[in-house]
N, CA, C and O atoms as a GROMACS GRO file, in nm:
protein
  608
    1MET      N    1  21.568  26.208  10.253
    1MET     CA    2  21.454  26.326  10.232
    1MET      C    3  21.532  26.378  10.155
    1MET      O    4  21.654  26.373  10.144
    2TYR      N    5  21.395  26.469  10.061
    2TYR     CA    6  21.451  26.554   9.920
    2TYR      C    7  21.428  26.661   9.921
    2TYR      O    8  21.376  26.706  10.023
    3ILE      N    9  21.446  26.717   9.849
    3ILE     CA   10  21.414  26.902   9.803
    3ILE      C   11  21.402  26.909   9.719
    3ILE      O   12  21.488  26.857   9.647
    4ILE      N   13  21.259  26.994   9.640
    4ILE     CA   14  21.234  26.942   9.531
    4ILE      C   15  21.275  27.117   9.444
    4ILE      O   16  21.243  27.230   9.478
    5LYS      N   17  21.376  27.055   9.294
    5LYS     CA   18  21.484  27.143   9.228
    5LYS      C   19  21.355  27.218   9.149
    5LYS      O   20  21.304  27.330   9.148
    6GLU      N   21  21.336  27.114   9.097
    6GLU     CA   22  21.181  27.191   8.948
    6GLU      C   23  21.094  27.151   8.958
    6GLU      O   24  21.110  27.030   8.973
    7GLY      N   25  20.970  27.184   8.960
    7GLY     CA   26  20.844  27.184   8.966
    7GLY      C   27  20.757  27.108   9.033
    7GLY      O   28  20.810  27.025   9.106
    8LYS      N   29  20.620  27.111   9.030
    8LYS     CA   30  20.515  27.122   9.152
    8LYS      C   31  20.468  26.944   9.214
    8LYS      O   32  20.465  26.837   9.152
    9LEU      N   33  20.445  26.969   9.321
    9LEU     CA   34  20.421  26.812   9.399
    9LEU      C   35  20.309  26.832   9.465
    9LEU      O   36  20.291  26.952   9.485
   10ALA      N   37  20.183  26.729   9.530
   10ALA     CA   38  20.122  26.786   9.573
   10ALA      C   39  20.107  26.653   9.723
   10ALA      O   40  20.112  26.530   9.730
   11VAL      N   41  20.092  26.744   9.801
   11VAL     CA   42  20.082  26.671   9.899
   11VAL      C   43  19.926  26.563   9.937
   11VAL      O   44  19.841  26.640   9.982
   12VAL      N   45  19.883  26.449   9.932
   12VAL     CA   46  19.778  26.368   9.902
   12VAL      C   47  19.734  26.288  10.042
   12VAL      O   48  19.792  26.281  10.150
   13ALA      N   49  19.600  26.229   9.992
   13ALA     CA   50  19.597  26.163  10.151
   13ALA      C   51  19.641  26.078  10.084
   13ALA      O   52  19.734  26.088  10.005
   14ASP      N   53  19.525  25.906  10.130
   14ASP     CA   54  19.557  25.827  10.105
   14ASP      C   55  19.480  25.732   9.960
   14ASP      O   56  19.508  25.620   9.917
   15ASP      N   57  19.414  25.798   9.929
   15ASP     CA   58  19.296  25.801   9.815
   15ASP      C   59  19.372  25.863   9.725
   15ASP      O   60  19.325  25.840   9.614
   16GLY      N   61  19.454  25.921   9.720
   16GLY     CA   62  19.631  26.008   9.669
   16GLY      C   63  19.442  26.039   9.550
   16GLY      O   64  19.407  25.974   9.452
   17VAL      N   65  19.372  26.152   9.614
   17VAL     CA   66  19.295  26.233   9.486
   17VAL      C   67  19.299  26.325   9.594
   17VAL      O   68  19.338  26.432   9.548
   18THR      N   69  19.269  26.338   9.752
   18THR     CA   70  19.202  26.514   9.818
   18THR      C   71  19.383  26.542   9.833
   18THR      O   72  19.476  26.468   9.869
   19GLN      N   73  19.379  26.639   9.802
   19GLN     CA   74  19.501  26.748   9.795
   19GLN      C   75  19.506  26.795   9.927
   19GLN      O   76  19.405  26.840   9.981
   20TYR      N   77  19.659  26.788  10.007
   20TYR     CA   78  19.632  26.838  10.127
   20TYR      C   79  19.720  27.000  10.111
   20TYR      O   80  19.704  27.096  10.185
   21ALA      N   81  19.802  26.991  10.006
   21ALA     CA   82  19.904  27.099  10.031
   21ALA      C   83  19.988  27.081   9.868
   21ALA      O   84  19.985  26.975   9.804
   22LEU      N   85  20.048  27.189   9.829
   22LEU     CA   86  20.130  27.183   9.686
   22LEU      C   87  20.246  27.249   9.748
   22LEU      O   88  20.248  27.345   9.825
   23LEU      N   89  20.414  27.127   9.665
   23LEU     CA   90  20.492  27.183   9.714
   23LEU      C   91  20.553  27.213   9.608
   23LEU      O   92  20.546  27.135   9.513
   24ALA      N   93  20.660  27.387   9.595
   24ALA     CA   94  20.684  27.330   9.465
   24ALA      C   95  20.937  27.404   9.494
   24ALA      O   96  21.037  27.374   9.560
   25ALA      N   97  20.915  27.449   9.444
   25ALA     CA   98  21.105  27.506   9.337
   25ALA      C   99  21.096  27.510   9.535
   25ALA      O  100  21.009  27.538   9.618
   26GLY      N  101  21.300  27.446   9.537
   26GLY     CA  102  21.283  27.504   9.707
   26GLY      C  103  21.264  27.458   9.859
   26GLY      O  104  21.350  27.458   9.947
   27CYS      N  105  21.110  27.414   9.870
   27CYS     CA  106  21.048  27.345   9.981
   27CYS      C  107  21.098  27.179   9.959
   27CYS      O  108  21.119  27.138   9.845
   28CYS      N  109  21.109  27.117  10.044
   28CYS     CA  110  21.129  26.987  10.175
   28CYS      C  111  21.084  26.891  10.207
   28CYS      O  112  21.021  26.893  10.313
   29PHE      N  113  21.091  26.800  10.155
   29PHE     CA  114  20.952  26.647  10.241
   29PHE      C  115  21.017  26.550  10.318
   29PHE      O  116  21.104  26.615  10.377
   30GLY      N  117  21.023  26.479  10.339
   30GLY     CA  118  21.040  26.297  10.407
   30GLY      C  119  21.186  26.365  10.557
   30GLY      O  120  21.251  26.291  10.630
   31GLU      N  121  21.194  26.526  10.554
   31GLU     CA  122  21.315  26.554  10.701
   31GLU      C  123  21.250  26.441  10.814
   31GLU      O  124  21.322  26.378  10.892
   32ILE      N  125  21.118  26.429  10.808
   32ILE     CA  126  21.042  26.337  11.003
   32ILE      C  127  21.065  26.235  11.012
   32ILE      O  128  21.089  26.190  11.123
   33SER      N  129  21.069  26.136  10.876
   33SER     CA  130  21.070  25.997  10.864
   33SER      C  131  21.215  26.004  10.892
   33SER      O  132  21.233  25.914  10.974
   34ILE      N  133  21.343  26.069  10.865
   34ILE     CA  134  21.468  26.083  10.954
   34ILE      C  135  21.554  26.135  11.023
   34ILE      O  136  21.676  26.124  11.033
   35LEU      N  137  21.471  26.199  11.074
   35LEU     CA  138  21.516  26.266  11.205
   35LEU      C  139  21.515  26.256  11.286
   35LEU      O  140  21.556  26.353  11.351
   36ASN      N  141  21.471  26.136  11.363
   36ASN     CA  142  21.432  26.046  11.490
   36ASN      C  143  21.403  26.130  11.535
   36ASN      O  144  21.503  26.193  11.570
   37ILE      N  145  21.219  26.230  11.588
   37ILE     CA  146  21.215  26.322  11.646
   37ILE      C  147  21.130  26.190  11.817
   37ILE      O  148  21.094  26.073  11.829
   38LYS      N  149  21.137  26.266  11.871
   38LYS     CA  150  21.097  26.160  12.019
   38LYS      C  151  21.028  26.226  12.082
   38LYS      O  152  21.020  26.337  12.135
   39GLY      N  153  20.933  26.058  12.053
   39GLY     CA  154  20.781  26.084  12.071
   39GLY      C  155  20.678  26.072  11.919
   39GLY      O  156  20.560  26.042  11.903
   40ASN      N  157  20.774  26.105  11.838
   40ASN     CA  158  20.671  26.072  11.698
   40ASN      C  159  20.601  25.918  11.631
   40ASN      O  160  20.639  25.831  11.552
   41LYS      N  161  20.490  25.942  11.708
   41LYS     CA  162  20.383  25.758  11.697
   41LYS      C  163  20.397  25.732  11.566
   41LYS      O  164  20.314  25.647  11.532
   42MET      N  165  20.497  25.784  11.434
   42MET     CA  166  20.443  25.706  11.319
   42MET      C  167  20.650  25.629  11.344
   42MET      O  168  20.720  25.568  11.262
   43GLY      N  169  20.678  25.669  11.479
   43GLY     CA  170  20.885  25.618  11.415
   43GLY      C  171  20.894  25.693  11.332
   43GLY      O  172  20.863  25.812  11.328
   44ASN      N  173  20.947  25.614  11.244
   44ASN     CA  174  21.044  25.627  11.161
   44ASN      C  175  20.940  25.609  10.986
   44ASN      O  176  21.003  25.608  10.880
   45ARG      N  177  20.814  25.599  10.986
   45ARG     CA  178  20.767  25.552  10.874
   45ARG      C  179  20.701  25.743  10.849
   45ARG      O  180  20.682  25.830  10.933
   46ARG      N  181  20.679  25.745  10.672
   46ARG     CA  182  20.699  25.820  10.602
   46ARG      C  183  20.568  25.889  10.710
   46ARG      O  184  20.537  25.813  10.802
   47THR      N  185  20.502  26.006  10.705
   47THR     CA  186  20.348  26.063  10.748
   47THR      C  187  20.333  26.131  10.643
   47THR      O  188  20.299  26.244  10.678
   48ALA      N  189  20.342  26.121  10.506
   48ALA     CA  190  20.237  26.202  10.388
   48ALA      C  191  20.244  26.101  10.308
   48ALA      O  192  20.299  25.995  10.338
   49ASN      N  193  20.167  26.134  10.153
   49ASN     CA  194  20.243  26.051  10.008
   49ASN      C  195  20.219  26.190   9.969
   49ASN      O  196  20.156  26.288  10.010
   50ILE      N  197  20.328  26.141   9.828
   50ILE     CA  198  20.359  26.210   9.782
   50ILE      C  199  20.356  26.262   9.649
   50ILE      O  200  20.472  26.254   9.607
   51ARG      N  201  20.271  26.319   9.549
   51ARG     CA  202  20.230  26.331   9.375
   51ARG      C  203  20.321  26.392   9.324
   51ARG      O  204  20.255  26.492   9.298
   52SER      N  205  20.448  26.422   9.276
   52SER     CA  206  20.431  26.504   9.096
   52SER      C  207  20.279  26.581   9.018
   52SER      O  208  20.187  26.526   8.958
   53ILE      N  209  20.297  26.700   9.042
   53ILE     CA  210  20.226  26.718   8.889
   53ILE      C  211  20.296  26.828   8.777
   53ILE      O  212  20.322  26.945   8.750
   54GLY      N  213  20.305  26.664   8.732
   54GLY     CA  214  20.378  26.691   8.582
   54GLY      C  215  20.523  26.633   8.570
   54GLY      O  216  20.571  26.523   8.596
   55TYR      N  217  20.586  26.771   8.511
   55TYR     CA  218  20.757  26.696   8.593
   55TYR      C  219  20.840  26.779   8.651
   55TYR      O  220  20.857  26.896   8.616
   56SER      N  221  20.902  26.716   8.753
   56SER     CA  222  21.022  26.742   8.893
   56SER      C  223  21.101  26.691   8.859
   56SER      O  224  21.098  26.610   8.766
   57ASP      N  225  21.203  26.723   8.928
   57ASP     CA  226  21.341  26.740   8.914
   57ASP      C  227  21.403  26.739   9.138
   57ASP      O  228  21.425  26.845   9.197
   58LEU      N  229  21.410  26.662   9.178
   58LEU     CA  230  21.381  26.698   9.315
   58LEU      C  231  21.610  26.562   9.389
   58LEU      O  232  21.667  26.455   9.367
   59PHE      N  233  21.623  26.670   9.457
   59PHE     CA  234  21.747  26.575   9.493
   59PHE      C  235  21.689  26.529   9.561
   59PHE      O  236  21.568  26.544   9.575
   60CYS      N  237  21.771  26.451   9.631
   60CYS     CA  238  21.837  26.303   9.810
   60CYS      C  239  21.845  26.323   9.850
   60CYS      O  240  21.784  26.261   9.938
   61LEU      N  241  21.867  26.356   9.866
   61LEU     CA  242  21.966  26.359  10.040
   61LEU      C  243  21.941  26.235  10.150
   61LEU      O  244  21.831  26.236  10.206
   62SER      N  245  22.012  26.155  10.175
   62SER     CA  246  22.030  26.050  10.242
   62SER      C  247  21.998  26.080  10.391
   62SER      O  248  22.018  26.192  10.439
   63LYS      N  249  21.956  25.995  10.450
   63LYS     CA  250  21.986  26.044  10.625
   63LYS      C  251  22.181  26.026  10.711
   63LYS      O  252  22.231  26.108  10.788
   64GLU      N  253  22.242  25.901  10.663
   64GLU     CA  254  22.312  26.017  10.644
   64GLU      C  255  22.415  26.071  10.596
   64GLU      O  256  22.517  26.054  10.664
   65ASP      N  257  22.431  26.163  10.454
   65ASP     CA  258  22.441  26.291  10.488
   65ASP      C  259  22.385  26.395  10.556
   65ASP      O  260  22.431  26.502  10.595
   66LEU      N  261  22.234  26.324  10.567
   66LEU     CA  262  22.188  26.487  10.616
   66LEU      C  263  22.242  26.476  10.779
   66LEU      O  264  22.246  26.589  10.829
   67MET      N  265  22.276  26.388  10.856
   67MET     CA  266  22.291  26.370  11.003
   67MET      C  267  22.455  26.444  11.005
   67MET      O  268  22.524  26.460  11.106
   68GLU      N  269  22.486  26.476  10.887
   68GLU     CA  270  22.693  26.435  10.899
   68GLU      C  271  22.657  26.670  10.882
   68GLU      O  272  22.688  26.763  10.956
   69THR      N  273  22.587  26.663  10.755
   69THR     CA  274  22.595  26.827  10.738
   69THR      C  275  22.514  26.879  10.847
   69THR      O  276  22.566  26.968  10.915
   70LEU      N  277  22.393  26.842  10.878
   70LEU     CA  278  22.368  26.882  10.990
   70LEU      C  279  22.480  26.918  11.114
   70LEU      O  280  22.453  27.017  11.180
   71ILE      N  281  22.566  26.865  11.138
   71ILE     CA  282  22.676  26.856  11.238
   71ILE      C  283  22.680  26.965  11.233
   71ILE      O  284  22.618  27.021  11.323
   72ASP      N  285  22.739  27.041  11.149
   72ASP     CA  286  22.860  27.165  11.112
   72ASP      C  287  22.730  27.285  11.127
   72ASP      O  288  22.760  27.400  11.157
   73TYR      N  289  22.583  27.245  11.103
   73TYR     CA  290  22.502  27.325  11.123
   73TYR      C  291  22.375  27.281  11.184
   73TYR      O  292  22.263  27.254  11.140
   74PRO      N  293  22.440  27.283  11.315
   74PRO     CA  294  22.344  27.272  11.471
   74PRO      C  295  22.251  27.328  11.446
   74PRO      O  296  22.149  27.259  11.452
   75GLU      N  297  22.229  27.494  11.403
   75GLU     CA  298  22.066  27.551  11.430
   75GLU      C  299  21.994  27.509  11.304
   75GLU      O  300  21.872  27.510  11.317
   76ALA      N  301  22.055  27.457  11.138
   76ALA     CA  302  21.903  27.388  11.096
   76ALA      C  303  21.876  27.306  11.169
   76ALA      O  304  21.766  27.308  11.225
   77LYS      N  305  21.969  27.203  11.192
   77LYS     CA  306  21.932  27.081  11.277
   77LYS      C  307  21.784  27.127  11.338
   77LYS      O  308  21.671  27.092  11.304
   78LYS      N  309  21.824  27.211  11.431
   78LYS     CA  310  21.715  27.223  11.491
   78LYS      C  311  21.557  27.316  11.444
   78LYS      O  312  21.453  27.288  11.504
   79LEU      N  313  21.557  27.394  11.364
   79LEU     CA  314  21.535  27.407  11.296
   79LEU      C  315  21.424  27.309  11.240
   79LEU      O  316  21.307  27.282  11.267
   80LEU      N  317  21.524  27.269  11.143
   80LEU     CA  318  21.428  27.077  11.055
   80LEU      C  319  21.316  26.991  11.250
   80LEU      O  320  21.198  26.957  11.251
   81GLU      N  321  21.410  26.985  11.368
   81GLU     CA  322  21.333  26.934  11.424
   81GLU      C  323  21.232  27.005  11.460
   81GLU      O  324  21.126  26.943  11.470
   82GLU      N  325  21.230  27.124  11.485
   82GLU     CA  326  21.046  27.147  11.574
   82GLU      C  327  20.949  27.203  11.442
   82GLU      O  328  20.826  27.213  11.445
   83ARG      N  329  21.043  27.238  11.322
   83ARG     CA  330  20.925  27.212  11.277
   83ARG      C  331  20.863  27.128  11.190
   83ARG      O  332  20.773  27.155  11.110
   84GLY      N  333  20.927  27.002  11.217
   84GLY     CA  334  20.917  26.880  11.205
   84GLY      C  335  20.821  26.813  11.396
   84GLY      O  336  20.772  26.702  11.418
   85ARG      N  337  20.828  26.924  11.486
   85ARG     CA  338  20.757  26.856  11.618
   85ARG      C  339  20.689  26.951  11.555
   85ARG      O  340  20.739  26.967  11.444
   86GLU      N  341  20.613  27.011  11.570
   86GLU     CA  342  20.487  27.131  11.438
   86GLU      C  343  20.418  27.070  11.420
   86GLU      O  344  20.301  27.070  11.461
   87PHE      N  345  20.470  27.005  11.357
   87PHE     CA  346  20.373  26.922  11.184
   87PHE      C  347  20.341  26.816  11.286
   87PHE      O  348  20.235  26.864  11.327
   88LEU      N  349  20.363  26.672  11.378
   88LEU     CA  350  20.421  26.619  11.386
   88LEU      C  351  20.203  26.654  11.557
   88LEU      O  352  20.085  26.622  11.540
   89ILE      N  353  20.277  26.728  11.687
   89ILE     CA  354  20.202  26.815  11.731
   89ILE      C  355  20.039  26.896  11.630
   89ILE      O  356  19.920  26.894  11.663
   90ASN      N  357  20.081  26.934  11.553
   90ASN     CA  358  19.910  26.954  11.483
   90ASN      C  359  19.835  26.900  11.382
   90ASN      O  360  19.726  26.932  11.333
   91GLU      N  361  19.981  26.739  11.338
   91GLU     CA  362  19.819  26.566  11.315
   91GLU      C  363  19.832  26.544  11.432
   91GLU      O  364  19.788  26.431  11.410
   92GLY      N  365  19.853  26.542  11.547
   92GLY     CA  366  19.806  26.482  11.658
   92GLY      C  367  19.927  26.323  11.691
   92GLY      O  368  19.934  26.214  11.747
   93LEU      N  369  19.969  26.379  11.643
   93LEU     CA  370  20.190  26.235  11.566
   93LEU      C  371  20.279  26.224  11.692
   93LEU      O  372  20.349  26.130  11.728
   94LEU      N  373  20.253  26.372  11.762
   94LEU     CA  374  20.321  26.359  11.923
   94LEU      C  375  20.302  26.310  12.005
   94LEU      O  376  20.221  26.356  12.086
   95ASP      N  377  20.373  26.180  12.026
   95ASP     CA  378  20.359  26.166  12.264
   95ASP      C  379  20.408  26.312  12.290
   95ASP      O  380  20.525  26.344  12.270
   96GLU      N  381  20.329  26.383  12.326
   96GLU     CA  382  20.426  26.492  12.391
   96GLU      C  383  20.517  26.434  12.490
   96GLU      O  384  20.636  26.467  12.497
   97GLU      N  385  20.436  26.305  12.602
   97GLU     CA  386  20.459  26.279  12.714
   97GLU      C  387  20.651  26.203  12.738
   97GLU      O  388  20.735  26.215  12.827
   98ILE      N  389  20.644  26.102  12.553
   98ILE     CA  390  20.806  26.092  12.618
   98ILE      C  391  20.896  26.213  12.494
   98ILE      O  392  21.013  26.187  12.467
   99ALA      N  393  20.842  26.313  12.442
   99ALA     CA  394  20.878  26.432  12.365
   99ALA      C  395  20.948  26.548  12.429
   99ALA      O  396  21.000  26.650  12.382
  100ALA      N  397  20.930  26.491  12.584
  100ALA     CA  398  20.922  26.640  12.714
  100ALA      C  399  21.093  26.511  12.765
  100ALA      O  400  21.185  26.551  12.836
  101GLU      N  401  21.088  26.407  12.720
  101GLU     CA  402  21.121  26.329  12.796
  101GLU      C  403  21.251  26.321  12.756
  101GLU      O  404  21.338  26.247  12.802
  102SER      N  405  21.262  26.406  12.661
  102SER     CA  406  21.395  26.411  12.582
  102SER      C  407  21.508  26.512  12.618
  102SER      O  408  21.490  26.633  12.634
  103THR      N  409  21.607  26.458  12.625
  103THR     CA  410  21.698  26.499  12.664
  103THR      C  411  21.799  26.561  12.570
  103THR      O  412  21.898  26.601  12.631
  104GLU      N  413  21.802  26.581  12.437
  104GLU     CA  414  21.906  26.680  12.342
  104GLU      C  415  21.943  26.780  12.422
  104GLU      O  416  22.062  26.796  12.451
  105ASP      N  417  21.806  26.892  12.486
  105ASP     CA  418  21.835  27.025  12.428
  105ASP      C  419  21.923  27.037  12.582
  105ASP      O  420  21.976  27.144  12.611
  106MET      N  421  21.931  26.937  12.661
  106MET     CA  422  21.992  26.958  12.782
  106MET      C  423  22.154  26.949  12.797
  106MET      O  424  22.229  26.863  12.752
  107ASP      N  425  22.184  27.059  12.869
  107ASP     CA  426  22.352  27.099  12.863
  107ASP      C  427  22.376  26.977  12.905
  107ASP      O  428  22.284  26.899  12.879
  108VAL      N  429  22.540  26.896  13.005
  108VAL     CA  430  22.580  26.817  13.113
  108VAL      C  431  22.503  26.796  13.241
  108VAL      O  432  22.442  26.701  13.290
  109GLY      N  433  22.526  26.913  13.275
  109GLY     CA  434  22.450  26.910  13.417
  109GLY      C  435  22.293  26.873  13.439
  109GLY      O  436  22.231  26.802  13.518
  110GLN      N  437  22.267  26.942  13.350
  110GLN     CA  438  22.128  26.950  13.284
  110GLN      C  439  22.053  26.775  13.270
  110GLN      O  440  21.938  26.733  13.282
  111LYS      N  441  22.194  26.706  13.239
  111LYS     CA  442  22.120  26.531  13.219
  111LYS      C  443  22.148  26.484  13.306
  111LYS      O  444  22.057  26.429  13.368
  112LEU      N  445  22.314  26.477  13.372
  112LEU     CA  446  22.309  26.465  13.501
  112LEU      C  447  22.204  26.434  13.594
  112LEU      O  448  22.174  26.321  13.633
  113ASP      N  449  22.141  26.563  13.633
  113ASP     CA  450  22.038  26.535  13.703
  113ASP      C  451  21.911  26.454  13.636
  113ASP      O  452  21.836  26.364  13.675
  114TRP      N  453  21.920  26.511  13.546
  114TRP     CA  454  21.782  26.395  13.497
  114TRP      C  455  21.846  26.261  13.449
  114TRP      O  456  21.767  26.193  13.384
  115ILE      N  457  21.933  26.223  13.460
  115ILE     CA  458  21.996  26.096  13.504
  115ILE      C  459  21.960  26.018  13.652
  115ILE      O  460  21.893  25.915  13.660
  116SER      N  461  22.036  26.113  13.799
  116SER     CA  462  21.996  26.146  13.897
  116SER      C  463  21.854  26.130  13.934
  116SER      O  464  21.790  26.065  14.017
  117SER      N  465  21.832  26.204  13.851
  117SER     CA  466  21.659  26.221  13.920
  117SER      C  467  21.545  26.054  13.879
  117SER      O  468  21.457  26.019  13.957
  118ASN      N  469  21.578  25.976  13.746
  118ASN     CA  470  21.450  25.845  13.702
  118ASN      C  471  21.619  25.763  13.802
  118ASN      O  472  21.575  25.652  13.830
  119LEU      N  473  21.717  25.765  13.840
  119LEU     CA  474  21.815  25.707  13.859
  119LEU      C  475  21.769  25.634  14.020
  119LEU      O  476  21.800  25.533  14.083
  120GLU      N  477  21.683  25.747  14.038
  120GLU     CA  478  21.641  25.760  14.228
  120GLU      C  479  21.536  25.737  14.183
  120GLU      O  480  21.520  25.663  14.280
  121THR      N  481  21.416  25.725  14.112
  121THR     CA  482  21.290  25.626  14.113
  121THR      C  483  21.294  25.498  14.015
  121THR      O  484  21.189  25.439  13.985
  122PHE      N  485  21.364  25.476  13.989
  122PHE     CA  486  21.375  25.342  13.911
  122PHE      C  487  21.488  25.251  14.072
  122PHE      O  488  21.465  25.134  14.103
  123ASN      N  489  21.567  25.313  14.126
  123ASN     CA  490  21.561  25.226  14.273
  123ASN      C  491  21.478  25.221  14.395
  123ASN      O  492  21.484  25.114  14.455
  124THR      N  493  21.407  25.305  14.441
  124THR     CA  494  21.270  25.312  14.478
  124THR      C  495  21.159  25.162  14.436
  124THR      O  496  21.124  25.052  14.481
  125HIS      N  497  21.141  25.254  14.319
  125HIS     CA  498  21.034  25.100  14.213
  125HIS      C  499  21.137  24.998  14.235
  125HIS      O  500  21.088  24.903  14.296
  126PHE      N  501  21.239  24.986  14.213
  126PHE     CA  502  21.361  24.799  14.206
  126PHE      C  503  21.355  24.734  14.341
  126PHE      O  504  21.383  24.614  14.346
  127SER      N  505  21.304  24.837  14.520
  127SER     CA  506  21.286  24.803  14.668
  127SER      C  507  21.172  24.704  14.624
  127SER      O  508  21.170  24.583  14.643
  128LEU      N  509  21.031  24.821  14.528
  128LEU     CA  510  20.918  24.764  14.611
  128LEU      C  511  20.908  24.668  14.530
  128LEU      O  512  20.856  24.576  14.593
  129PHE      N  513  20.935  24.628  14.393
  129PHE     CA  514  20.971  24.470  14.391
  129PHE      C  515  21.073  24.388  14.412
  129PHE      O  516  21.089  24.292  14.337
  130LEU      N  517  21.112  24.400  14.462
  130LEU     CA  518  21.231  24.317  14.538
  130LEU      C  519  21.137  24.340  14.692
  130LEU      O  520  21.066  24.241  14.685
  131GLU      N  521  21.107  24.390  14.787
  131GLU     CA  522  21.022  24.363  14.863
  131GLU      C  523  20.891  24.257  14.827
  131GLU      O  524  20.842  24.189  14.917
  132GLU      N  525  20.868  24.255  14.766
  132GLU     CA  526  20.742  24.219  14.704
  132GLU      C  527  20.776  24.131  14.674
  132GLU      O  528  20.735  24.047  14.755
  133TYR      N  529  20.873  24.056  14.545
  133TYR     CA  530  20.975  23.973  14.537
  133TYR      C  531  20.991  23.861  14.671
  133TYR      O  532  20.939  23.752  14.649
  134HIS      N  533  21.037  23.873  14.766
  134HIS     CA  534  21.064  23.821  14.905
  134HIS      C  535  20.961  23.789  14.942
  134HIS      O  536  20.923  23.676  14.912
  135ALA      N  537  20.879  23.871  15.019
  135ALA     CA  538  20.712  23.862  15.026
  135ALA      C  539  20.668  23.717  15.008
  135ALA      O  540  20.642  23.629  15.090
  136ASP      N  541  20.669  23.722  14.808
  136ASP     CA  542  20.567  23.655  14.715
  136ASP      C  543  20.708  23.484  14.781
  136ASP      O  544  20.649  23.408  14.858
  137GLN      N  545  20.823  23.452  14.760
  137GLN     CA  546  20.846  23.411  14.819
  137GLN      C  547  20.830  23.354  14.992
  137GLN      O  548  20.864  23.259  15.063
  138THR      N  549  20.784  23.433  14.997
  138THR     CA  550  20.794  23.321  15.126
  138THR      C  551  20.683  23.286  15.166
  138THR      O  552  20.675  23.206  15.259
  139ARG      N  553  20.541  23.353  15.089
  139ARG     CA  554  20.470  23.287  15.099
  139ARG      C  555  20.475  23.177  15.074
  139ARG      O  556  20.423  23.100  15.155
  140LEU      N  557  20.548  23.116  14.934
  140LEU     CA  558  20.576  23.032  14.783
  140LEU      C  559  20.568  22.931  14.948
  140LEU      O  560  20.488  22.866  15.016
  141GLN      N  561  20.718  22.980  14.946
  141GLN     CA  562  20.701  22.840  15.059
  141GLN      C  563  20.631  22.823  15.162
  141GLN      O  564  20.622  22.703  15.185
  142GLN      N  565  20.573  22.888  15.239
  142GLN     CA  566  20.482  22.816  15.314
  142GLN      C  567  20.338  22.743  15.309
  142GLN      O  568  20.266  22.680  15.387
  143CYS      N  569  20.335  22.785  15.182
  143CYS     CA  570  20.205  22.676  15.058
  143CYS      C  571  20.241  22.514  15.064
  143CYS      O  572  20.175  22.416  15.096
  144PHE      N  573  20.447  22.542  14.994
  144PHE     CA  574  20.471  22.449  14.968
  144PHE      C  575  20.468  22.319  15.043
  144PHE      O  576  20.416  22.213  15.007
  145SER      N  577  20.580  22.367  15.235
  145SER     CA  578  20.573  22.337  15.408
  145SER      C  579  20.430  22.325  15.387
  145SER      O  580  20.417  22.215  15.334
  146PHE      N  581  20.304  22.383  15.402
  146PHE     CA  582  20.204  22.368  15.418
  146PHE      C  583  20.156  22.149  15.340
  146PHE      O  584  20.160  22.036  15.387
  147LEU      N  585  20.120  22.206  15.219
  147LEU     CA  586  20.128  22.071  15.111
  147LEU      C  587  20.223  21.920  15.153
  147LEU      O  588  20.188  21.807  15.185
  148GLU      N  589  20.286  21.952  15.144
  148GLU     CA  590  20.359  21.850  15.199
  148GLU      C  591  20.330  21.782  15.334
  148GLU      O  592  20.334  21.661  15.357
  149THR      N  593  20.300  21.890  15.428
  149THR     CA  594  20.264  21.766  15.546
  149THR      C  595  20.139  21.690  15.524
  149THR      O  596  20.107  21.580  15.570
  150GLN      N  597  20.069  21.777  15.436
  150GLN     CA  598  19.951  21.767  15.396
  150GLN      C  599  19.952  21.610  15.359
  150GLN      O  600  19.894  21.524  15.425
  151LYS      N  601  20.020  21.587  15.255
  151LYS     CA  602  20.081  21.555  15.175
  151LYS      C  603  20.109  21.350  15.221
  151LYS      O  604  20.100  21.247  15.155
  152LYS      N  605  20.146  21.383  15.373
  152LYS     CA  606  20.204  21.274  15.435
  152LYS      C  607  20.111  21.233  15.508
  152LYS      O  608  20.129  21.134  15.579
   0.00000   0.00000   0.00000
């Protein structure tokens, strides 16, 4: 993640010419690629191109340092994630179904309910697959028996 200490940077299209936004001192960029926002269709790849307009001085904050800092400032982490989600939604880069499944904002009781609900769904699907497997095994045994009698 980068924080602009001094100068101006342009957010540009892949062609390097079309300018989407102008960033000045105090602005930051690169946070989306290191926040692991659930449902981000880009994964942890960058979502923008940045070009300096003249001299710029930046602070570089590694993922490890950012995450260590955000432990002490959970509200700042929440704000960064909300801002990142809003950006991803506006750009059509957020899979909202996957994002809705996130358990990060749940308390322990809600997480246990979520796990229990998903476990019930898993058990139901597993039981259906197991029944299909046994039915397929029975059919295969019947086919093999039939083929063996035909061979004789």
